[in-house]
C-alpha positions as CSV (number, residue, x, y, z in Angstrom):
1,X,0.0,0.0,0.0
2,X,1.6,3.3,-1.1
3,X,2.2,5.9,1.6
4,X,1.1,9.5,1.3
5,X,4.5,10.6,-0.1
6,X,4.2,7.9,-2.9
7,X,0.6,9.0,-3.7
8,X,1.7,12.6,-3.9
9,X,4.7,11.7,-6.1
10,X,2.4,9.7,-8.4
11,X,0.0,12.7,-8.6
12,X,2.9,15.0,-9.6
13,X,4.0,12.5,-12.3
14,X,0.4,12.3,-13.5
15,X,0.2,16.1,-13.7
16,X,3.6,16.2,-15.6
17,X,2.3,13.6,-18.1
18,X,-0.9,15.6,-18.6
19,X,1.3,18.5,-19.7
20,X,3.0,16.3,-22.3
21,X,5.0,13.1,-22.8
22,X,8.1,12.5,-20.7
23,X,11.0,11.5,-23.0
24,X,12.6,9.2,-20.5
25,X,12.2,8.0,-16.9
26,X,15.3,10.0,-16.1
27,X,13.7,13.2,-17.2
28,X,10.8,12.4,-14.8
29,X,13.3,11.8,-12.0
30,X,14.8,15.3,-12.7
31,X,11.4,17.0,-13.0
32,X,10.4,15.4,-9.6
33,X,13.6,16.6,-8.0
34,X,12.9,20.1,-9.2
35,X,9.6,19.9,-7.3
36,X,11.2,18.6,-4.2
37,X,10.4,14.9,-4.7
38,X,13.4,12.5,-4.4
39,X,12.9,9.4,-6.5
40,X,14.9,6.8,-8.2
41,X,14.4,5.5,-11.7
42,X,13.0,2.3,-10.3
43,X,10.5,4.2,-8.2
44,X,9.4,6.2,-11.3
45,X,9.1,3.0,-13.3
46,X,6.7,1.5,-10.6
47,X,4.8,4.8,-10.5
48,X,4.4,4.8,-14.3
49,X,3.1,1.2,-14.2
50,X,0.6,2.1,-11.4
51,X,-0.6,5.1,-13.4
52,X,-1.1,2.9,-16.5
53,X,1.4,5.1,-18.5
54,X,2.5,3.7,-21.8
55,X,5.7,4.2,-23.8
56,X,5.1,5.7,-27.2
57,X,7.4,7.1,-29.9
58,X,7.1,10.5,-28.1
59,X,7.9,9.1,-24.6
60,X,5.9,8.1,-21.6
61,X,2.2,9.1,-21.8
62,X,-1.0,8.5,-20.0
63,X,-3.6,6.4,-21.9
64,X,-6.0,8.5,-23.9
65,X,-9.1,9.1,-21.8
66,X,-12.4,10.6,-22.7
67,X,-13.2,8.0,-25.4
68,X,-15.1,5.8,-23.1
69,X,-12.3,3.2,-22.7
70,X,-13.2,2.0,-19.2
71,X,-16.9,2.1,-19.8
72,X,-16.7,-0.2,-22.8
73,X,-14.3,-2.6,-21.1
74,X,-16.1,-2.4,-17.8
75,X,-19.3,-3.6,-19.5
76,X,-17.5,-6.9,-20.4
77,X,-15.1,-7.1,-17.5
78,X,-16.7,-10.2,-16.0
79,X,-16.4,-12.0,-19.4
80,X,-12.6,-11.8,-19.7
81,X,-10.5,-14.8,-18.5
82,X,-6.9,-14.6,-19.8
83,X,-4.7,-12.7,-22.2
84,X,-1.8,-14.3,-24.0
85,X,0.8,-12.6,-26.2
86,X,1.2,-14.7,-29.4
87,X,4.1,-13.4,-31.3
88,X,4.9,-9.7,-31.5
89,X,1.7,-8.5,-33.1
90,X,-1.1,-10.7,-31.7
91,X,-2.9,-11.1,-28.4
92,X,-5.2,-14.0,-27.7
93,X,-7.9,-13.0,-25.3
94,X,-9.9,-15.8,-23.7
95,X,-13.4,-15.0,-22.6
96,X,-16.4,-16.8,-21.1
97,X,-18.1,-19.2,-23.5
98,X,-20.1,-17.3,-26.1
99,X,-18.7,-13.9,-25.0
100,X,-16.0,-13.3,-27.6
101,X,-18.2,-11.2,-29.9
102,X,-19.1,-8.8,-27.1
103,X,-15.5,-8.5,-26.0
104,X,-14.3,-7.9,-29.6
105,X,-17.0,-5.1,-30.0
106,X,-15.8,-3.5,-26.7
107,X,-12.2,-3.4,-28.1
108,X,-13.5,-1.8,-31.3
109,X,-15.4,0.8,-29.3
110,X,-12.4,1.7,-27.2
111,X,-10.7,3.2,-30.2
112,X,-7.3,2.4,-28.8
113,X,-4.6,3.2,-31.3
114,X,-2.7,0.0,-30.6
115,X,-5.6,-2.1,-31.9
116,X,-5.5,-2.5,-35.7
117,X,-8.4,-5.0,-35.6
118,X,-9.7,-8.0,-33.9
119,X,-11.7,-11.2,-34.6
120,X,-14.1,-12.7,-32.1
121,X,-15.0,-16.3,-32.1
122,X,-16.9,-18.1,-29.4
123,X,-14.6,-17.8,-26.4
124,X,-11.5,-16.3,-28.0
125,X,-10.6,-12.9,-29.5
126,X,-7.5,-12.4,-31.6
127,X,-6.4,-8.7,-31.3
128,X,-3.9,-7.5,-33.9
129,X,-1.3,-4.8,-33.3
130,X,1.1,-3.2,-35.7
131,X,4.3,-3.8,-33.6
132,X,5.6,-5.5,-30.5
133,X,5.7,-2.1,-28.8
134,X,2.0,-1.6,-29.6
135,X,1.3,-5.1,-28.2
136,X,3.1,-4.3,-24.9
137,X,1.2,-0.9,-24.7
138,X,-2.1,-2.7,-25.3
139,X,-1.3,-5.2,-22.6
140,X,-0.5,-2.3,-20.2
141,X,-3.8,-0.6,-21.1
142,X,-5.8,-3.8,-20.6
143,X,-4.1,-4.6,-17.3
144,X,-4.6,-1.0,-16.0
145,X,-8.3,-1.1,-17.0
146,X,-8.7,-4.6,-15.7
147,X,-7.4,-4.2,-12.1
148,X,-10.9,-4.9,-10.9
149,X,-11.4,-7.9,-13.3
150,X,-11.1,-10.6,-10.7
151,X,-11.1,-13.5,-13.1
152,X,-8.6,-12.3,-15.7
153,X,-5.0,-13.4,-15.6
154,X,-2.0,-12.3,-17.8
155,X,0.1,-15.1,-18.9
């Protein structure tokens, strides 16, 4: 459980990322130091993970919000079971039996830039990304959005 200092530091990082991407974790360490927060690169790395930040070509950024991401995924949260990376450009998302079409539609409606497209079968959704980096970012987004999904596991 993070203490008050950790929570304050994460909020400062969140505010910094809302202003624009951070090129590196080291640049965030320096920006935090300028505001009186001592932090190591490993602390910042954990904070970024907890905030759900993703690494893009421009640097570390918060996931795009306001497009209904959580609402669409929240509507199908209890249907997700597991997520498996399958090569650098494909995720295999296992769902409850008969739920893959609903989950695939939720991914479509999220409008996440990492998702090129997906195919939903009966209990499996294949989600295509354009790169390994996009795949990792997508996994981070799903994990961040799925913290309350009690039945989902990342493998």
